[in-house]
N, C-alpha and C positions, 0 to 999 in steps of 0.2 A: 201429676203427669208432667213429663218433660217433653219439650218440643224443640226441635232444631230448625233454625231458619238460616238460609244462606243469603247474605246481602253483599253485593259487590262493594269492595272496600272504598271505592271512590265516592260512595254516598255517605260514608260514616267517618270521614277523616276528622271532623271536628269534635267527635265525642268518643268516649271510651265504650267498650262493650257493655259495662254495667250501666252507663248512662243511657245507652240505646235500649237495653233491656227494660229499664224503668220507663222510658218514653213509650215503648211499644205496649207495655202492660197498662200504663196510664191511659193512653189513647183508646185501647181496646175496651177497658173498663168504662170509660166515659161514654163511648159509643153504645155499649150494652145498657148503661144506665139511662142514657137519652132515649133509647128505644123501649124502655120499660122492661127489659129482660131481667135486670137485677136491681136490687136496692142499693142505696149508698153504702150500707154496711157490708153487703156482699162485694161491692166494688172495691172497698178498702181491703177486704180480705184477699180478693183476687190480686191486687197490686202488691200487698204485703210489705210495703216500705214507707207508707205514709199514713197519717191519721185522717179521721173524717173531716176535720176542718181544712186540712191541706187539700183533700179531695174536692170539697165544696169550692175552695179558692180556684183550683184548676178548672172546674166546671164553669165558674163565673167568667174566668179569663177567656174561655172558648165560647161564651154565649149560650151555654146550656142552661135551660130552665130547671131550677131545683124544685123537687117535689116537697111539699110542706109536710114535715114530720116534727115531732117534739124536739128531736136533736137539732134539726135545721132551725127551728124557732129560737132555741137557746143560743145557737151559733150566731144568728143574725143580731141578737141583742148585744153581743160582745163588742 
């Protein structure tokens, strides 16, 4: 699915369209993960540009509690 969003340029001066696209997808996926709507794997697939460890890192930076899975447990040991 393709979605077009119009954002006034004065709010995105400091980033490129690709950076903004990634940020919007990341924040949306983290929000959906936080609320239990999707798994971490689905979130990574939704974003499409990061791996699961990067996703967990971004969640941690935002204070999002990570759900315990086998993948998460192996990530925490690294």
